[in-house]
C-alpha positions, 0 to 999 in steps of 0.5 A: 084139649081132651076133657081129662087134660082140661079138667087137670088144667083147671085143677092145677091152677093154684089161683083157684080154690079146689072144688068138689065138682071138679075133683069128681070129674076124676071119678072112674077115669079107667085104666086106659086113661092113666097115661093121658092123666099122668102126662097132664098131672106132671105139668101141675106144680108139686104143691098143688099136686099135694093139695089135689091128692090129699083132697081126693083121698079125703073125698074118697074116704067120705064118699064110697060112691067115688072111684079114684083108684086109677088116679091113685094108682097113677100117682103112686109114682109121683116124686112128692112123698105126700102125694104118694102117701095120699095115693096109698091111703086112697087105695084102702079099699082096692083089692085088685092084685094089680094094685098089690103088685105095685105096692109090694116093691114100694115097701122096700124101695120107697125113700120116704118113711111115711110112704112105707108105713102107709104101704105096710098098712095097705099090705096088712089088709091083703095079709088079712085076706090071705089069712082067709084064703082069699088070695092065691097062695103064691101071692100070700107068700109074697105079702108075707115075705115083704112084711117079714123083711120090713118088720125085721129090718132094724135099719128102718124107722119104728113106724115102718117096722111096727105097721109091717109087724101088725100085718105080719101078725095075720100069718103063723110061724116061728119067725112071726112069733119071734118078731112079735115077742121081740117087739113086745119086749123092745122097751119102746111103747109104740112097738109094744102096742103094735106087738099087741095088735099083731098078737090079736091078728095072730089069733093064738091063745098063747098071747092071753097072759100078755093080754091079761097083763096089759089090760091092767097097764098104766098106759092107756094106749096099751090097755086099748090095744090089749082090749082090741086084741082080746076081742079078736080072739072072741070066745077063746078069750072069755077068761079075760072078761073080769079084766074087760068089764071095769075098762068098759065102765071106765073113764077113758072113753077110747079104752072103754069103746075098745073094751065094749067092742071086745065084749061083743066079740067074746059074748056070754051072759056076763058080757050081755048084761054089762052091754045092756046096762051100758046101752042105757048110758047117758054118754052117747058114745058109750051107748052107741058102742054098746048098741053095736056090740049087742047087735054083734052078739045077736048076729053071733047067737042067732037071736037078732031082734030078740034082745 
């Protein structure tokens, strides 16, 4: 029995505990081994396949030295939705165009909403690269169209639409602006939160009044997303510093972390003074966030090592 098939036979034995040393044997199997892998993979019980796929995704997230991309690419076609979701999640750092071409049809055709939502998030990373001109123009257009169709399809689950909208925000155009506005005024908080994410990705100063309003929202989730979106605009959002400062020193740790990050992105002396004070906080989380934001400021203004 070939070594890869033997490894999968051991992993597939549900009576045995999954061990990292065996999972690691699937590291960098190579595209040429995908057919052999897939033939052996299909012999494993569905429940065990779900267990293995989830463990591999977790292992890949925690250990960047492992490369399971060829495994994850192969199991994108698994019959189990949980396996496909884990595969998409496991491909979070995969920037190959071959992977993109496999993901694109899944956004429209996969029967499971969780899988589609995961694919939308993955395509958002390619959309970001497109906004930096790191993708061929025709490929960027394909990503844009897929996200646009998904975000505008009212028959889809909100989770799929909102994740599609977040990625779509990296693109410009009246159609994008219209969809963001519709989501924001939908009356459904998850869609509204994703509209704020998309506005931040959009890097358009037209959204500043929206950010100002939501930084004062009664909903922590909306304050959080508004703070993150404000930071995305960098120095262009300097007028909102008075709204961010109380959030950075507030009691909600997640909102505070987002506001602190935004201060580091926007910069300026007022932000620097607040960040220096917060870096002395007794709260370790606040202290770390402030330190990281100060480093960001140092890099931006060329004063690294001078603060």
